[in-house]
C-alpha positions as CSV (number, residue, x, y, z in Angstrom):
1,X,0.0,0.0,0.0
2,X,1.0,3.6,-0.3
3,X,0.5,4.5,3.4
4,X,-0.6,2.5,6.4
5,X,-4.2,2.8,7.6
6,X,-4.5,5.9,9.7
7,X,-6.1,5.9,13.2
8,X,-7.2,9.6,13.4
9,X,-10.0,9.1,15.9
10,X,-12.6,10.5,13.5
11,X,-14.5,9.6,10.3
12,X,-15.6,11.8,7.4
13,X,-18.9,10.5,6.0
14,X,-19.9,11.7,2.6
15,X,-23.6,11.7,1.5
16,X,-24.4,12.3,-2.2
17,X,-28.1,12.7,-2.9
18,X,-29.3,12.8,-6.5
19,X,-28.2,16.0,-8.4
20,X,-30.9,18.6,-8.2
21,X,-32.0,17.7,-4.7
22,X,-33.1,20.9,-2.9
23,X,-31.3,22.3,0.1
24,X,-34.4,21.6,2.3
25,X,-34.6,18.0,1.3
26,X,-30.8,17.5,1.5
27,X,-30.8,19.0,5.0
28,X,-33.7,16.7,6.1
29,X,-31.8,13.7,4.8
30,X,-28.5,14.6,6.3
31,X,-30.1,15.5,9.7
32,X,-31.7,12.1,9.9
33,X,-28.3,10.4,9.2
34,X,-26.6,12.7,11.8
35,X,-29.1,11.7,14.5
36,X,-28.7,8.0,13.9
37,X,-24.9,8.2,13.9
38,X,-24.8,10.3,17.1
39,X,-26.6,7.4,18.9
40,X,-23.9,4.9,18.0
41,X,-21.9,3.7,21.0
42,X,-18.4,5.1,20.8
43,X,-19.4,8.3,18.9
44,X,-18.4,11.5,20.8
45,X,-19.7,14.2,18.5
46,X,-21.1,14.8,15.0
47,X,-20.8,17.9,12.9
48,X,-22.0,18.5,9.3
49,X,-21.6,20.7,6.3
50,X,-24.1,20.6,3.4
51,X,-22.9,22.0,0.1
52,X,-20.1,24.6,-0.4
53,X,-20.4,28.1,-1.7
54,X,-19.9,28.6,-5.5
55,X,-16.7,30.6,-5.0
56,X,-15.2,28.0,-2.7
57,X,-12.1,26.2,-4.0
58,X,-14.0,22.9,-3.5
59,X,-17.5,24.0,-4.5
60,X,-20.1,21.3,-3.9
61,X,-23.9,21.4,-4.7
62,X,-26.4,21.3,-1.9
63,X,-27.1,17.7,-2.7
64,X,-23.7,16.8,-1.1
65,X,-23.1,16.6,2.6
66,X,-20.0,16.0,4.7
67,X,-20.4,14.7,8.2
68,X,-17.4,14.7,10.7
69,X,-17.8,12.0,13.3
70,X,-15.5,12.1,16.4
71,X,-14.8,8.8,18.2
72,X,-14.6,8.5,22.0
73,X,-11.2,7.5,23.5
74,X,-11.1,3.8,24.0
75,X,-13.7,3.0,21.4
76,X,-12.9,0.5,18.6
77,X,-12.7,2.3,15.3
78,X,-13.5,-0.8,13.3
79,X,-16.8,-1.4,15.3
80,X,-17.9,2.2,15.0
81,X,-17.3,2.1,11.2
82,X,-19.3,-1.1,11.0
83,X,-22.3,0.6,12.7
84,X,-22.0,3.7,10.5
85,X,-22.1,1.3,7.5
86,X,-25.3,-0.2,8.8
87,X,-26.9,3.2,9.2
88,X,-26.0,4.3,5.6
89,X,-27.0,1.0,4.0
90,X,-30.5,1.4,5.4
91,X,-31.0,4.7,3.4
92,X,-32.0,4.1,-0.2
93,X,-31.3,6.4,-3.1
94,X,-28.1,8.0,-1.9
95,X,-24.4,7.3,-2.6
96,X,-22.1,7.3,0.4
97,X,-18.4,7.2,1.2
98,X,-16.5,6.9,4.5
99,X,-13.0,8.1,5.0
100,X,-10.9,9.9,7.6
101,X,-10.1,13.7,7.7
102,X,-6.5,13.6,6.8
103,X,-6.7,10.4,4.7
104,X,-9.5,11.7,2.4
105,X,-7.8,15.0,1.9
106,X,-4.6,13.2,1.0
107,X,-6.6,11.1,-1.5
108,X,-8.2,14.3,-2.8
109,X,-4.8,15.9,-3.5
110,X,-3.6,12.7,-5.3
111,X,-6.6,12.0,-7.5
112,X,-9.2,14.8,-7.1
113,X,-11.5,12.4,-5.3
114,X,-11.8,11.6,-1.6
115,X,-11.2,7.9,-2.3
116,X,-8.0,5.8,-2.4
117,X,-8.4,4.7,-6.1
118,X,-9.7,6.9,-8.9
119,X,-10.4,5.4,-12.3
120,X,-10.6,8.0,-15.1
121,X,-12.3,7.0,-18.3
122,X,-11.7,9.2,-21.4
123,X,-14.0,9.6,-24.4
124,X,-16.0,12.1,-26.3
125,X,-19.6,10.8,-26.3
126,X,-21.3,11.8,-23.0
127,X,-24.0,9.2,-23.2
128,X,-21.5,6.5,-23.8
129,X,-19.3,7.8,-21.0
130,X,-22.2,7.6,-18.6
131,X,-23.0,4.1,-19.8
132,X,-19.4,2.9,-19.4
133,X,-19.1,4.5,-15.9
134,X,-22.4,2.8,-14.8
135,X,-21.1,-0.6,-16.0
136,X,-17.9,-0.2,-14.2
137,X,-19.6,0.9,-11.0
138,X,-21.9,-2.2,-11.1
139,X,-19.0,-4.6,-11.8
140,X,-16.8,-3.2,-9.1
141,X,-19.5,-3.3,-6.5
142,X,-19.3,-7.2,-6.6
143,X,-15.6,-7.3,-5.8
144,X,-15.2,-8.2,-2.1
145,X,-12.2,-6.0,-1.5
146,X,-13.9,-2.8,-2.8
147,X,-16.0,-0.5,-0.8
148,X,-17.6,3.0,-1.3
149,X,-17.7,2.5,-5.1
150,X,-19.0,5.7,-6.6
151,X,-19.3,6.7,-10.3
152,X,-18.9,10.5,-10.5
153,X,-20.6,10.3,-13.8
154,X,-22.3,13.1,-15.6
155,X,-26.1,13.0,-15.1
156,X,-28.9,14.8,-16.9
157,X,-30.6,17.6,-15.0
158,X,-33.2,20.2,-15.9
159,X,-31.7,23.6,-16.9
160,X,-33.1,26.9,-18.1
161,X,-31.0,28.2,-21.1
162,X,-31.8,31.6,-22.6
163,X,-31.0,31.9,-26.3
164,X,-31.3,35.4,-27.6
165,X,-32.7,36.2,-31.0
166,X,-30.4,38.8,-32.4
167,X,-32.8,40.4,-34.9
168,X,-35.5,41.1,-32.3
169,X,-32.9,42.4,-29.8
170,X,-31.5,44.9,-32.4
171,X,-35.0,46.2,-33.1
172,X,-35.2,47.3,-29.4
173,X,-31.7,48.7,-29.3
174,X,-30.2,45.8,-27.4
175,X,-27.2,43.6,-27.9
176,X,-26.9,40.0,-26.5
177,X,-24.4,41.2,-24.0
178,X,-26.7,44.0,-22.8
179,X,-29.6,41.7,-22.4
180,X,-27.5,39.0,-20.6
181,X,-26.2,41.6,-18.2
182,X,-29.7,42.8,-17.3
183,X,-30.9,39.2,-16.7
184,X,-27.9,38.5,-14.5
185,X,-28.4,41.6,-12.4
186,X,-32.1,40.8,-12.0
187,X,-31.4,37.2,-10.9
188,X,-28.1,37.4,-9.1
189,X,-27.9,41.0,-8.2
190,X,-25.6,44.0,-8.7
191,X,-23.3,45.5,-6.0
192,X,-24.3,49.2,-5.8
193,X,-22.5,50.2,-2.6
194,X,-20.5,49.1,0.5
195,X,-21.9,49.2,4.0
196,X,-19.5,49.8,6.9
197,X,-20.2,48.4,10.3
198,X,-17.2,49.1,12.5
199,X,-14.3,47.2,11.1
200,X,-16.5,45.0,8.9
201,X,-17.6,45.8,5.3
202,X,-20.6,44.4,3.5
203,X,-21.6,44.7,-0.2
204,X,-25.1,46.2,-0.8
205,X,-26.7,44.1,-3.5
206,X,-29.8,45.0,-5.5
207,X,-31.8,42.3,-7.2
208,X,-35.4,41.1,-7.8
209,X,-37.4,40.0,-4.8
210,X,-37.4,36.1,-4.6
211,X,-41.1,36.1,-5.1
212,X,-40.7,37.6,-8.5
213,X,-38.1,35.1,-9.8
214,X,-39.4,31.7,-8.7
215,X,-41.1,30.4,-11.8
216,X,-40.1,30.1,-15.5
217,X,-43.0,32.4,-16.4
218,X,-41.7,35.1,-14.2
219,X,-38.3,34.8,-15.8
220,X,-39.9,35.1,-19.3
221,X,-41.7,38.2,-18.1
222,X,-38.5,40.0,-17.1
223,X,-38.4,43.6,-18.5
224,X,-35.4,44.7,-20.5
225,X,-34.6,48.3,-21.2
226,X,-33.0,49.2,-24.6
227,X,-30.5,51.9,-25.2
228,X,-33.2,54.2,-26.7
229,X,-35.5,53.7,-23.7
230,X,-37.6,50.9,-25.2
231,X,-39.0,48.3,-22.8
232,X,-39.4,44.7,-23.9
233,X,-40.2,41.4,-22.2
234,X,-37.5,38.7,-22.2
235,X,-39.9,36.2,-23.9
236,X,-40.2,38.6,-26.9
237,X,-36.5,38.6,-27.7
238,X,-35.3,35.2,-26.5
239,X,-36.1,31.5,-26.6
240,X,-36.2,30.2,-23.0
241,X,-35.9,26.5,-21.9
242,X,-36.4,24.3,-19.9
243,X,-34.3,21.5,-21.3
244,X,-32.3,18.5,-20.1
245,X,-28.6,18.9,-20.0
246,X,-25.5,17.5,-18.3
247,X,-24.9,18.7,-14.8
248,X,-21.1,18.4,-15.2
249,X,-18.7,18.1,-18.0
250,X,-15.2,17.4,-16.9
251,X,-12.2,17.4,-19.2
252,X,-8.6,16.4,-18.9
253,X,-5.9,16.5,-21.6
254,X,-8.5,17.9,-24.1
255,X,-10.8,14.9,-23.5
256,X,-14.1,14.4,-21.7
257,X,-13.8,12.0,-18.7
258,X,-15.9,10.2,-16.2
259,X,-14.4,9.1,-12.8
260,X,-15.2,6.0,-10.8
261,X,-13.7,6.0,-7.3
262,X,-13.5,3.4,-4.6
263,X,-11.8,2.6,-1.3
264,X,-10.0,-0.5,0.0
265,X,-12.2,-2.7,2.4
266,X,-10.8,-3.9,5.7
267,X,-8.8,-7.1,5.3
268,X,-7.8,-6.2,1.7
269,X,-4.7,-4.4,0.3
270,X,-4.2,-1.8,-2.4
271,X,-1.9,-4.0,-4.6
272,X,-4.2,-7.0,-4.9
273,X,-7.3,-4.8,-5.2
274,X,-6.0,-2.7,-8.1
275,X,-4.9,-5.9,-10.0
276,X,-8.5,-7.3,-9.6
277,X,-10.0,-3.9,-10.6
278,X,-7.9,-3.7,-13.7
279,X,-9.0,-7.2,-14.7
280,X,-12.6,-6.1,-14.5
281,X,-12.4,-2.5,-15.9
282,X,-10.0,-2.9,-18.8
283,X,-12.3,-5.2,-20.9
284,X,-15.3,-2.8,-20.4
285,X,-13.3,0.3,-21.4
286,X,-11.6,-1.4,-24.4
287,X,-14.9,-2.7,-25.7
288,X,-16.2,0.9,-25.8
289,X,-13.1,2.1,-27.6
290,X,-12.1,4.4,-24.8
291,X,-9.0,4.8,-22.6
292,X,-8.6,4.5,-18.9
293,X,-6.1,5.8,-16.3
294,X,-5.7,4.5,-12.7
295,X,-4.8,7.2,-10.2
296,X,-4.9,8.0,-6.5
297,X,-2.9,6.3,-3.8
298,X,-2.2,3.4,-6.3
299,X,-0.4,5.8,-8.6
300,X,1.5,7.3,-5.7
301,X,2.4,3.9,-4.3
302,X,3.8,2.8,-7.7
303,X,5.9,5.9,-8.0
304,X,7.2,5.7,-4.4
305,X,8.0,2.0,-4.8
306,X,10.0,2.6,-7.9
307,X,11.9,5.4,-6.2
308,X,12.6,3.4,-3.1
309,X,13.8,0.3,-5.1
310,X,16.1,2.5,-7.2
311,X,17.4,4.2,-4.1
312,X,17.9,0.8,-2.4
313,X,19.9,-0.6,-5.3
314,X,22.0,2.6,-5.5
315,X,22.6,2.4,-1.7
316,X,23.6,-1.3,-1.9
317,X,26.2,-0.5,-4.7
318,X,27.6,2.5,-2.7
319,X,27.8,0.3,0.5
320,X,29.7,-2.4,-1.4
321,X,32.2,0.2,-2.7
322,X,32.7,1.7,0.8
323,X,33.1,-1.8,2.3
324,X,35.7,-2.7,-0.3
325,X,37.6,0.4,0.5
326,X,37.3,-0.3,4.2
327,X,38.3,-4.0,4.1
328,X,40.6,-3.9,1.1
329,X,39.0,-7.0,-0.2
330,X,35.9,-7.7,-2.5
331,X,35.4,-11.0,-0.8
332,X,35.3,-9.4,2.6
333,X,32.9,-6.8,1.4
334,X,30.5,-9.4,-0.1
335,X,30.7,-11.4,3.1
336,X,29.6,-8.3,5.1
337,X,26.7,-7.8,2.7
338,X,25.3,-11.2,3.7
339,X,23.8,-9.3,6.7
340,X,21.3,-7.7,4.3
341,X,19.3,-10.9,3.6
342,X,19.8,-12.0,7.2
343,X,18.1,-8.7,8.3
344,X,15.4,-9.2,5.6
345,X,14.3,-12.4,7.2
346,X,13.5,-10.8,10.5
347,X,11.9,-7.7,8.9
348,X,9.5,-9.8,6.8
349,X,8.7,-12.1,9.8
350,X,7.9,-9.0,12.0
351,X,5.5,-7.7,9.3
352,X,4.0,-11.2,9.0
353,X,3.3,-11.5,12.7
354,X,2.2,-7.9,13.6
355,X,0.7,-6.2,10.6
356,X,-1.9,-8.7,9.5
357,X,-4.1,-9.0,12.5
358,X,-4.0,-11.0,15.8
359,X,-0.3,-11.4,16.8
360,X,-0.8,-14.7,18.6
361,X,-2.8,-16.3,15.7
362,X,-0.3,-15.1,13.1
363,X,2.6,-16.4,15.2
364,X,0.9,-19.8,15.5
365,X,0.3,-19.8,11.7
366,X,3.9,-18.8,11.0
367,X,5.3,-21.8,12.9
368,X,2.7,-24.2,11.6
369,X,0.5,-24.6,14.7
370,X,-2.7,-23.6,13.1
371,X,-4.5,-20.3,13.6
372,X,-6.3,-18.1,11.1
373,X,-3.8,-15.9,9.3
374,X,-4.6,-12.5,7.9
375,X,-2.2,-11.4,5.2
376,X,-0.1,-8.3,6.1
377,X,0.1,-5.1,4.1
378,X,3.5,-3.8,3.3
379,X,3.5,0.0,3.1
380,X,6.0,2.5,1.9
381,X,6.9,3.2,5.6
382,X,7.9,-0.5,6.0
383,X,10.1,-0.3,2.9
384,X,11.9,2.7,4.3
385,X,12.4,0.6,7.5
386,X,14.2,-2.0,5.4
387,X,16.7,0.5,4.1
388,X,17.3,1.8,7.6
389,X,17.7,-1.8,8.8
390,X,20.3,-2.7,6.2
391,X,22.6,0.1,7.4
392,X,22.4,-1.0,11.1
393,X,22.9,-4.7,10.3
394,X,25.9,-4.2,8.0
395,X,27.7,-2.4,10.9
396,X,27.7,-5.6,12.9
397,X,29.3,-7.5,10.0
398,X,32.0,-4.9,9.7
399,X,32.8,-5.3,13.4
400,X,33.4,-9.0,13.0
401,X,35.2,-9.1,9.6
402,X,37.6,-6.2,10.5
403,X,38.5,-7.8,13.8
404,X,39.1,-11.2,12.2
405,X,41.5,-9.6,9.7
406,X,43.2,-7.6,12.4
407,X,43.9,-10.8,14.5
408,X,45.3,-12.6,11.4
409,X,47.4,-9.7,10.1
410,X,48.7,-8.1,13.4
411,X,48.6,-11.0,15.9
412,X,49.4,-13.8,13.5
413,X,46.5,-16.1,14.4
414,X,45.2,-18.7,12.0
415,X,41.7,-18.5,10.6
416,X,40.1,-20.8,13.2
417,X,41.7,-19.1,16.1
418,X,40.9,-15.6,14.7
419,X,37.3,-16.6,14.3
420,X,37.0,-18.0,17.9
421,X,38.8,-15.1,19.6
422,X,37.4,-12.4,17.4
423,X,33.8,-13.6,17.9
424,X,34.1,-13.6,21.6
425,X,35.8,-10.2,21.7
426,X,33.2,-8.6,19.4
427,X,30.1,-10.3,21.0
428,X,29.6,-7.5,23.6
429,X,30.0,-4.5,21.1
430,X,27.6,-6.2,18.6
431,X,25.0,-6.7,21.3
432,X,25.4,-3.2,22.7
433,X,25.0,-1.6,19.3
434,X,21.9,-3.7,18.5
435,X,20.5,-3.1,22.0
436,X,20.8,0.6,21.7
437,X,18.8,0.6,18.5
438,X,16.2,-1.7,20.1
439,X,15.8,0.6,23.1
440,X,15.3,3.6,20.8
441,X,12.8,1.9,18.5
442,X,10.8,-0.2,21.1
443,X,8.5,2.7,22.2
444,X,7.6,3.4,18.6
445,X,6.8,-0.3,17.9
446,X,4.7,-0.6,21.1
447,X,2.6,2.5,20.1
448,X,1.4,0.7,16.9
449,X,-2.3,1.2,16.3
450,X,-2.4,4.5,18.3
451,X,-3.1,7.8,16.6
452,X,0.0,9.4,15.2
453,X,2.1,6.2,15.1
454,X,0.9,5.1,11.6
455,X,4.2,6.0,9.8
456,X,6.8,5.4,12.4
457,X,5.4,2.1,14.0
458,X,5.8,0.0,10.8
459,X,9.4,1.4,10.3
460,X,10.2,0.5,13.9
461,X,8.7,-3.0,13.7
462,X,10.6,-3.9,10.6
463,X,13.9,-2.6,12.1
464,X,13.4,-4.5,15.3
465,X,12.5,-7.8,13.6
466,X,15.5,-7.4,11.3
467,X,17.9,-6.6,14.1
468,X,16.8,-9.7,16.0
469,X,17.6,-12.1,13.2
470,X,20.6,-10.3,11.8
471,X,22.3,-10.0,15.2
472,X,21.7,-13.7,16.0
473,X,22.5,-15.1,12.5
474,X,25.4,-12.6,12.1
475,X,27.2,-14.5,14.9
476,X,26.6,-17.8,13.1
477,X,26.7,-17.1,9.4
478,X,29.5,-14.6,9.2
479,X,32.1,-16.7,11.1
480,X,31.1,-19.8,9.0
481,X,31.3,-17.8,5.8
482,X,34.7,-16.3,6.8
483,X,36.0,-19.8,7.5
484,X,34.7,-21.0,4.1
485,X,36.1,-18.1,2.1
486,X,39.4,-17.6,3.9
487,X,39.9,-21.1,5.4
488,X,43.1,-21.7,3.4
489,X,44.3,-18.1,3.4
490,X,47.6,-17.3,5.1
491,X,48.5,-14.2,6.9
492,X,50.5,-12.8,3.9
493,X,47.8,-13.8,1.4
494,X,45.2,-11.9,3.4
């Protein structure tokens, strides 16, 4: 996965009513959901926002509501979310999504949607785009690892276009721009002055009374004034709807697009889910002759993984060069690098035991004693932990190899004697360096699952597990390897 699951102590619940839902109806619906969620055991408080102003950077229609749910200390986040799901599933006709405040904002930055995975379908035919998005939404809803599947497709709503007849406008001394400006001022208002109240300033706006602009007939009867003073009704110089049109036309790279978003269900992981999603989505999009792009946390995870792998390979090469300079021998440098796979064993085992679910059941499954095992999720934080671990574990190998060579070169011991004496003399320094790292990382590992520990705890767990195996195996494998490689080497040859 890109990042570990956060434990923010709060949920963000999104409610999407059908486009065109009035503010009154949307407020009634969201209030009902609010009241039911507030009664759930473990919920501390509930706050809601319905719609966002048109000039807001993230403008939303009044049919969309966002509910912030705070969880009591000690409450189980998984159980609270399950109860919220039950409340939302009982309400027909709405689309819902559950995230966490920071988590969903991060997803929004990555993909433009509050979900972990965003599937963008590109094409030119709006009706076909809507059909493809609907097919994908239906197909993904049946995948066990997917949740909160939502097709942000373009839907048809009733609009009121005004198309001016230029010839009639000209006869009354009006241009299309003049007429459009007068309609705008009547419907939306015109700022005529500024009112000062202490340190605050307010615009004074003049527009038609709401009772005079409620119906289509009232809009048609709007009076326009020509430049020569002529008065004419809007219906006499323009063709006025209503008509059905798309509520949203989104474009990217000069193409229209529809977006289908989804989150990862508990017990699933991003890598496996995206592979299954691609298997389902690609045939649907290809059959329509359109193109698809997968974004969100998946895209960020792929990019971060490539960066870390490239960095890891570069670091391994640099370490090898430095080790050869330090030891003066390529064979000794390669022998020290054996600590990297030794550390890898413990790091993977630590993830296997701690990250998948119940520690005791996973440990029993690891050693073949039964138990139901839940597969772990390796995040970018865990991968960074491996890179940190390699540096610490290689230090222990250097302590042994350098001391073996010192005993053979300076004190004239043979290989067997150098290994025995060197291992005993370096046992305490190796244990001390490993123990100091363990004492520093243990508090982070013990804080796993608590808010704020999501990024550092996986790193600490990987490092601790790797230190355990690399320290123990280092004292077995490195001496044996040194004896195998340098067993017939004399002091002068070394």
